[in-house]
C-alpha positions as CSV (number, residue, x, y, z in Angstrom):
1,M,31.4,-18.7,8.2
2,M,31.6,-18.4,4.4
3,K,28.6,-20.6,4.0
4,R,26.5,-18.1,6.1
5,F,27.8,-15.2,4.1
6,I,26.8,-16.9,0.9
7,G,23.5,-17.8,2.4
8,F,22.9,-14.3,3.5
9,I,23.9,-12.9,-0.1
10,M,21.4,-15.5,-1.6
11,L,18.7,-14.4,0.7
12,L,19.2,-10.7,-0.2
13,M,19.1,-11.7,-4.0
14,I,15.8,-13.5,-3.4
15,V,14.3,-10.6,-1.6
16,A,15.3,-8.1,-4.2
17,G,13.9,-10.4,-7.0
18,V,10.5,-10.8,-5.1
19,T,10.3,-6.9,-4.6
20,N,11.1,-6.3,-8.2
21,I,8.5,-9.0,-9.4
22,S,5.8,-7.6,-7.3
23,A,6.5,-4.0,-8.6
24,Q,6.4,-5.4,-12.1
25,A,3.1,-7.1,-11.6
26,I,1.6,-3.6,-11.0
27,G,1.4,-1.6,-14.3
28,K,3.3,1.4,-14.9
29,K,0.2,3.8,-14.9
30,H,-1.1,2.1,-11.8
31,L,2.2,2.5,-10.1
32,E,2.3,6.1,-10.9
33,K,-1.3,6.5,-9.5
34,I,-0.2,4.8,-6.3
35,E,2.9,7.1,-6.1
36,T,0.6,10.1,-6.4
37,Q,-1.7,8.9,-3.8
38,V,1.3,8.1,-1.4
39,E,2.6,11.7,-2.1
40,E,-0.9,13.2,-1.1
41,I,-1.0,11.1,2.1
42,A,2.6,12.1,2.9
43,T,1.9,15.8,2.4
44,V,-1.2,15.9,4.3
45,M,0.1,13.8,7.1
46,G,3.5,15.3,7.3
47,L,5.1,11.8,6.9
48,D,8.9,11.4,7.3
49,D,10.8,9.5,4.4
50,A,10.6,6.1,6.4
51,Q,6.9,6.5,6.9
52,K,6.3,7.5,3.3
53,A,8.3,4.4,2.1
54,K,6.2,2.1,4.3
55,V,2.9,3.8,3.0
56,L,4.2,3.1,-0.6
57,E,4.9,-0.6,0.4
58,Y,1.4,-1.0,2.0
59,K,-0.2,0.6,-1.1
60,K,1.6,-1.8,-3.5
61,E,0.6,-4.7,-1.3
62,S,-3.0,-3.5,-1.5
63,A,-2.8,-3.1,-5.2
64,L,-1.6,-6.6,-5.7
65,E,-4.2,-7.9,-3.4
66,A,-6.9,-6.1,-5.3
67,Q,-5.6,-7.5,-8.6
68,A,-6.2,-11.0,-7.1
69,V,-9.6,-10.1,-5.9
70,N,-10.5,-8.8,-9.4
71,K,-9.5,-12.2,-10.8
72,K,-11.2,-14.3,-8.2
73,Y,-14.5,-12.7,-7.8
74,E,-17.2,-11.3,-10.2
75,K,-17.2,-7.5,-9.9
76,G,-20.0,-6.3,-7.7
77,S,-20.7,-9.7,-5.9
78,D,-20.8,-9.8,-2.2
79,D,-17.5,-11.7,-2.0
80,Y,-15.9,-9.1,-4.2
81,K,-17.2,-6.2,-1.9
82,A,-16.0,-8.1,1.2
83,A,-12.7,-8.7,-0.1
84,K,-12.1,-5.2,-1.4
85,K,-13.4,-3.8,2.0
86,E,-10.9,-6.1,3.8
87,I,-8.1,-4.7,1.7
88,Q,-9.0,-1.1,2.7
89,T,-9.4,-2.0,6.3
90,T,-6.0,-3.7,6.3
91,F,-4.4,-0.7,4.7
92,H,-6.1,1.8,7.2
93,T,-4.9,-0.4,10.2
94,K,-1.3,-0.4,8.9
95,L,-1.4,3.3,8.3
96,K,-2.8,3.8,11.8
97,A,-0.1,1.8,13.3
98,L,2.6,3.6,11.3
99,S,1.5,7.1,12.2
100,T,0.7,9.4,15.1
101,K,-2.8,10.2,16.4
102,E,-2.2,13.8,15.0
103,Q,-1.2,12.5,11.7
104,M,-4.3,10.3,11.5
105,K,-6.5,13.3,12.6
106,L,-5.0,15.3,9.7
107,W,-5.7,12.5,7.2
108,S,-9.3,11.9,8.4
109,A,-10.0,15.6,8.2
110,H,-8.6,15.7,4.6
111,K,-10.5,12.6,3.5
112,K,-13.7,14.2,5.0
113,S,-13.3,17.5,3.3
114,K,-12.6,15.7,0.0
115,K,-15.8,13.6,0.4
116,Q,-17.8,16.8,1.2
117,S,-16.5,18.6,-1.9
118,I,-17.6,15.6,-4.1
119,S,-21.0,15.5,-2.6
């Protein structure tokens, strides 16, 4: 029983360490940008705290993947573009699975209106 408890505590420490390392791998300014983006998503979609936390997690994962792509491929190459597109697609798929249809409609309309205002 004690071995299981110690094993469980060790697992928690490892998970906490990995989470901390991944957060550190993202620069402070980049992390602030991610948090601003998540805040916008949460506000527009009306996400609850649990959903908001998951979106933040997904955004951090995407940022780390993007950093790896930036190191692996030459910017502008077909492989680079495909890898970046895959990161976006994965994030969108996770966001869609996390939220309701109504929330996704709100987000799609918001993105569309932002895109039109830029054009």
